[in-house]
DOZAFI-302132 format. One record per atom (N, C-alpha, C): x, y, z. Coordinates in steps of 0.02 Angstrom, whole numbers, padded with zeros to 5 digits, always signed. Each point is the difference from the previous one (the first is absolute). Layout:
% residues N
XYZ
...
//
This chain:
% residues 204
+05422+05680+05373
-00081-00012-00048
+00017+00106-00060
+00017+00026+00049
+00010+00070-00056
+00071+00017-00052
+00042-00037+00018
+00057-00029-00056
-00023-00017-00027
-00045-00052+00004
-00029-00027-00056
-00066+00005-00084
-00015+00037+00058
-00063+00039-00027
+00035+00064-00057
+00031+00023+00062
+00054+00042-00070
+00029-00008-00063
+00042-00072+00041
+00036-00043-00073
-00075-00008-00042
-00043-00016-00004
-00033-00010-00049
-00067+00059-00042
+00019+00044+00028
-00009+00070-00019
+00060+00035-00046
+00038-00019+00021
+00074+00010-00048
-00017-00048-00067
-00007-00054+00000
-00039-00042-00056
-00043+00013-00035
-00064+00026+00061
-00065+00028-00062
+00012+00050-00034
+00063+00045+00001
+00029+00046+00000
+00039-00010-00064
+00062-00046-00009
+00016-00032-00054
-00027-00022-00065
-00079-00030+00019
-00022-00047-00035
-00018+00068-00034
-00057+00038+00020
-00029+00076-00031
+00078+00032-00052
+00031-00001+00047
+00050+00064-00069
+00012-00064-00040
+00023-00081+00004
+00006-00006-00074
-00062-00019-00020
-00038+00010+00006
-00067-00023-00064
+00006+00088-00010
+00013+00044+00040
-00037+00073-00036
+00064-00002-00081
+00078-00020+00018
+00048+00024-00040
-00004-00041-00052
-00069-00060+00027
-00002-00047-00076
+00055-00045-00004
+00010-00039+00081
+00052-00066-00014
-00042-00035+00036
-00001-00074-00005
-00015-00048+00037
+00001+00013+00063
-00074+00002+00044
+00021+00021+00075
-00014-00096+00035
+00086+00003-00002
+00028-00072+00046
+00050+00000+00035
-00028-00001+00055
+00050-00014+00047
-00003-00045+00036
+00068-00010+00049
+00028-00058+00027
+00012+00024+00088
-00050-00043+00062
-00011+00019+00055
+00019-00065+00030
+00023+00019+00066
+00025-00068+00049
-00044-00001+00065
-00027-00048+00005
-00073+00018+00070
+00038+00014+00077
+00079+00010-00015
+00012+00024+00061
+00011+00058+00005
-00026+00030-00061
+00028+00092-00015
-00085+00002+00011
-00068-00036-00010
-00062+00004+00033
-00029-00030+00068
+00029+00004+00020
-00020-00033+00084
+00002-00035+00005
+00000-00066-00043
-00010-00104+00039
+00047+00003+00061
+00056+00028+00021
+00025-00040+00089
-00050+00049+00039
-00054+00066-00019
-00039+00008+00051
-00049-00010-00001
-00037-00008-00056
-00063-00040-00009
-00025-00002-00068
-00029-00064+00004
+00000-00025-00063
-00066+00030-00038
-00048-00005+00049
-00054+00033-00059
+00008+00063-00009
+00036+00065+00038
+00024+00044-00004
+00056+00007-00087
+00028-00061+00007
+00041-00005-00066
-00035-00009-00054
-00039-00038+00007
-00044-00017-00056
-00071+00056-00021
+00010+00045+00071
-00040+00057-00057
+00025+00062-00011
+00055-00019+00006
+00051+00050-00031
+00027-00033-00054
+00027-00047-00038
+00002-00045-00075
-00068+00016-00022
-00068-00044+00016
-00047+00042-00030
-00021+00039-00035
+00031+00085+00051
-00035+00056-00034
+00050+00011-00034
+00052-00038-00033
+00059+00027-00025
-00007-00056-00086
-00013-00039+00020
-00037-00039-00071
-00066-00006-00022
-00036+00019+00036
-00067+00048-00016
+00008+00037-00053
+00055+00048+00008
+00011+00096-00021
+00046-00051-00067
+00040-00047+00008
+00047-00012-00058
-00061-00023-00052
-00046-00042+00034
-00052-00044-00043
-00033+00069-00045
-00041+00038+00034
-00020+00032-00053
+00028+00054-00032
+00068+00027+00009
+00058+00027-00065
+00019-00049-00045
-00013-00099+00013
+00017-00016-00064
+00061-00038+00016
+00025+00016+00065
+00061+00000+00040
+00025-00073+00025
+00046-00008+00032
+00030-00072+00062
+00031+00033+00051
-00001-00066+00047
+00028-00005+00080
+00043-00060-00039
+00044+00002+00017
+00061-00064+00034
+00018-00018+00069
-00036-00036+00023
+00027-00014+00067
+00039-00039+00001
+00072+00044+00034
+00084-00045+00009
-00009-00039+00047
+00057-00046-00016
-00009-00068+00045
+00064+00021+00061
-00012-00002+00050
+00040+00003+00025
+00040-00042+00058
+00050-00025+00066
-00005-00073+00030
-00043-00019+00010
+00020-00074+00003
-00053-00059+00010
-00043+00013+00041
+00012+00049+00066
-00035+00011+00046
-00077+00011-00025
+00008+00040-00059
-00047+00026-00010
-00028-00030-00081
+00013-00042-00023
-00021-00020-00066
-00057-00036+00004
-00039-00046+00083
-00076-00028-00015
-00020+00067-00001
-00003+00064+00049
-00033+00048-00005
+00001+00045-00030
+00040+00006-00037
+00012+00036-00071
-00048-00029-00057
-00028-00054-00006
-00020-00048-00044
-00079+00005+00026
+00017-00007+00059
-00090-00025+00037
-00028+00073-00014
+00010+00055+00003
+00012+00112-00007
-00036-00009-00066
+00061-00025-00058
-00003+00012-00049
-00078-00017-00059
-00016-00069+00045
-00022-00038-00056
-00076+00013+00038
-00017+00008+00062
-00047+00050+00034
-00021+00070-00040
+00053+00041-00002
-00017+00055-00075
-00004+00001-00038
+00042-00048-00031
-00038-00011-00066
-00059-00046-00042
-00015-00036+00089
-00080-00028-00052
-00036+00058-00017
+00008+00049+00044
-00046+00080-00019
+00028+00063-00044
+00059-00018-00011
+00021+00054-00021
+00063-00021-00053
-00023-00037-00056
+00091-00051-00029
+00033+00046-00037
-00001+00075+00038
+00063+00009-00054
+00058+00008+00050
+00001-00026+00027
+00089-00038+00042
+00019-00056-00029
+00056-00009+00027
+00050-00069-00014
+00045-00021+00071
+00016-00048-00028
+00062-00027+00070
+00104-00003-00052
-00004-00002+00046
+00092-00015-00012
+00018-00102+00061
+00026-00014-00058
+00013-00070+00024
+00072-00014+00010
+00023-00029+00036
+00094-00013+00021
+00020-00065-00026
+00054-00009-00039
-00003-00053-00037
+00029-00043+00050
+00057+00039+00038
+00033-00035+00050
-00041-00054+00079
-00050+00012-00040
-00065-00036+00105
-00011-00049-00058
-00007-00063+00034
-00023-00082-00003
-00066+00023-00027
-00047+00049+00039
-00071+00006+00023
-00025+00040-00086
+00025+00027-00044
+00009+00031-00065
-00056-00024-00029
+00020-00076+00007
-00038-00024-00088
-00088+00012+00040
+00011-00043+00049
-00066-00005+00031
-00026+00098-00018
+00011+00030+00022
-00031+00053-00003
-00005+00029-00047
+00066-00016-00059
-00043+00014-00092
-00056-00030-00005
-00003-00058+00000
-00056-00057-00005
-00085+00045+00035
+00018+00019+00098
-00080+00030-00007
-00009+00086-00039
+00053+00015-00030
-00014+00086-00008
-00013-00030-00093
+00034-00034-00011
-00033-00015-00075
-00088-00001-00007
+00004-00053+00054
-00099-00011+00037
-00013+00032-00011
+00020+00070+00064
-00064+00074+00002
+00026+00047-00052
+00023-00005-00049
+00016+00044-00045
+00040+00077+00022
+00032-00010+00039
+00057+00023+00027
+00067+00013-00061
+00006+00051-00028
+00062+00010-00027
+00068-00010+00052
+00059-00036-00032
+00088-00003+00036
+00029+00037-00038
+00043+00033+00062
+00039+00003-00042
+00063-00051+00059
+00059-00018-00035
+00035-00050+00025
+00086+00030+00008
+00004-00020+00037
+00088+00043+00026
+00041-00087+00027
+00046+00011-00008
+00068-00039+00054
-00024-00019+00066
-00004+00068+00027
-00018+00000+00090
+00095+00060+00013
-00034+00047+00044
+00054+00045+00027
+00021-00014+00078
-00038-00054+00033
+00006+00006+00067
+00021-00079+00005
+00040+00014+00079
+00059-00057+00007
-00048-00048+00047
-00047-00060-00037
-00038-00049+00043
+00037-00085+00013
-00040+00004+00048
+00040-00085+00017
+00000-00028-00046
+00025-00056+00011
+00010-00065-00045
-00050-00048-00006
-00036+00009+00087
-00066-00040-00012
-00062+00029-00028
+00015+00061-00011
-00076+00017-00072
+00044+00045-00065
+00066-00006-00026
+00005+00019-00039
+00076-00016-00071
-00015-00004-00025
+00059-00044-00040
+00070+00037+00033
+00057-00033+00020
+00066+00042+00022
+00021+00001-00063
+00033-00028-00071
+00034+00026-00019
-00035+00038-00095
+00017+00025-00015
+00018+00043-00057
-00029-00040-00048
+00043-00047-00002
-00026-00055-00082
-00065-00047+00020
-00028+00004+00082
-00054-00048+00003
-00075+00060-00018
+00041+00083+00033
-00049+00038-00010
-00016+00021-00067
+00038+00009-00095
-00002-00004-00026
-00038-00040-00028
-00002-00051+00001
-00040-00057-00019
-00073+00012+00031
-00019+00007+00071
-00059+00009+00001
-00027+00054-00047
+00026+00051+00002
-00021+00043-00031
-00005+00011-00062
+00020-00039-00067
+00000-00022-00043
-00067-00046+00000
-00027-00063+00034
-00049-00020+00014
-00075+00037+00018
+00027+00040+00022
-00054+00050+00021
-00024+00036-00034
+00060+00036-00031
-00023+00052-00056
-00043-00051-00077
+00040-00038-00011
-00050-00066-00058
-00068+00008+00024
+00007-00029+00051
-00067-00012+00028
-00048+00093+00003
+00018+00040+00028
-00039+00050-00031
-00003+00026-00046
+00033-00012-00071
+00007+00018-00051
-00051-00035-00026
-00008-00082+00021
-00058-00044-00046
-00087+00035+00029
+00009-00010+00057
-00076+00007+00034
+00002+00090+00046
+00031+00036-00014
+00000+00039+00063
-00052+00067-00053
+00018+00084+00053
-00043+00006-00021
+00039+00079+00008
+00016+00029-00099
+00066+00021+00018
+00046+00015+00046
+00041-00039-00005
+00066-00031+00038
+00034+00064+00013
+00052+00007+00043
+00059+00039+00017
+00039-00028+00020
+00065-00003-00063
+00070-00040+00021
+00073+00045-00004
+00025+00000+00053
+00013+00051+00032
+00074-00017+00034
+00030-00012-00057
+00103+00016-00003
+00001+00014-00050
+00087+00017+00035
+00054+00037-00049
+00031-00059-00044
+00006-00065+00034
+00033-00080-00033
-00032+00009-00064
+00065-00003-00032
-00006+00018-00096
-00002-00096+00016
+00024-00034+00046
-00027-00071-00024
-00075-00028-00029
-00026+00030+00074
-00066-00024+00009
-00060+00039-00028
+00034+00065-00036
-00052+00035-00032
+00002-00017-00043
+00069-00053-00068
-00005-00053-00034
-00043-00039+00026
+00001-00046+00034
-00050-00049+00011
-00077+00004-00017
-00017+00064+00042
-00057+00037-00004
-00033+00020-00094
+00080+00003-00021
-00031+00022-00070
-00026-00014-00054
+00040-00065+00012
-00015-00083-00046
-00065-00029+00030
-00017+00006+00062
-00041-00039+00014
-00100+00038-00015
+00049+00075+00017
-00084+00026-00036
-00010+00024-00064
+00059-00040-00046
+00006+00015-00064
-00041-00081-00027
+00003-00044+00050
-00053-00072-00013
-00048+00009+00013
-00019+00016+00073
-00077+00012+00031
-00033+00058+00023
+00038+00050+00015
-00057+00065+00001
-00032+00019-00044
+00017+00004-00046
-00023+00051-00055
+00027+00070-00012
-00044+00055-00005
+00022+00090-00035
+00064-00010+00102
+00042+00031-00038
+00051+00038+00070
-00008+00049+00025
-00062+00051-00007
-00073+00038+00016
+00000-00039+00076
-00011-00062-00004
-00033-00033+00061
+00056-00029+00051
+00016+00026+00007
+00076+00004+00084
+00025+00057-00005
+00025+00011+00059
+00044+00075-00007
+00060-00038+00027
+00079+00035+00016
+00064-00022-00006
+00006+00070+00072
-00014+00005+00065
+00010+00054+00029
+00079-00006+00013
+00059+00062+00026
+00052+00002+00007
+00003+00065+00043
+00068-00023+00041
-00007+00083+00034
+00040+00055-00056
-00021+00065+00016
-00012+00054-00043
+00095+00028+00018
+00008-00022-00072
+00109+00013-00009
+00030-00064-00004
-00023-00042+00012
+00051-00060+00007
-00043-00050-00077
+00073-00006-00031
-00004-00029-00061
-00036+00006-00041
-00006+00085-00009
-00022+00047-00058
-00018-00027-00061
+00070-00038-00023
+00015-00041-00081
-00054-00039+00021
+00002-00057+00022
-00069-00034+00008
-00054+00006-00006
-00033+00070+00048
-00059+00013+00000
-00008+00028-00083
+00031+00047-00002
-00022+00042-00088
+00017-00084-00073
+00041-00040+00012
-00028-00073-00039
-00043-00015+00018
-00032-00017+00043
-00052-00048+00034
-00085+00067-00043
+00009+00055+00012
-00025+00062-00011
-00026-00006-00080
+00063+00013-00016
-00020-00029-00097
-00011-00060-00028
+00000-00050+00054
-00016-00077-00025
-00061+00020+00020
-00031+00043+00028
-00074-00010+00002
-00030+00000+00074
+00053-00024+00061
-00051-00029+00048
+00007+00060+00044
-00064+00016+00037
-00019+00053+00047
+00087+00006+00061
+00011+00052+00000
+00051+00000+00054
-00044+00049+00048
+00032-00005+00071
-00028+00026+00071
+00070+00023+00032
+00030+00070+00005
+00041+00012+00036
-00011-00016+00071
//
């Protein structure tokens, strides 16, 4: 519990430092860092303190998704905090079958979603085993978020998928700054530069 509280305090200082530097106070966290395995109530308290601060500073907290054992617990806690303090959002993994239902639920709640393919090895009972199936699911979920979501974040380095997203957005979404492309810092800098020059928000 003490380590989780210390982690919370590190992120609180990070928000303050970003704000003081004139940068957007935007951070991503994992609930295992914040103590969910020890006490869900304490974890929620830690997250709430962070989101309250982000909200006050005009920032945002993204709650990352971990392995499938944490999916429902993460979404439950996020939804509870979001209803009181909306300066927080979710990450969903396209590899999981359930993500289509989760996208719908989060759209109804007004939660901002970052869509990723998923990096955890999951059993075929709950996740698509093949890359092609994950890609198809990802594109379908991305299109749904672009059509109905709240400032969605389409996180991929796959140039073929990005091309599909750009074409769909041009026909359905409206302004290019109504969603963003998060990409890992240092990967495909050429693609990041091109998207930024074309008017899309990019997040490292």
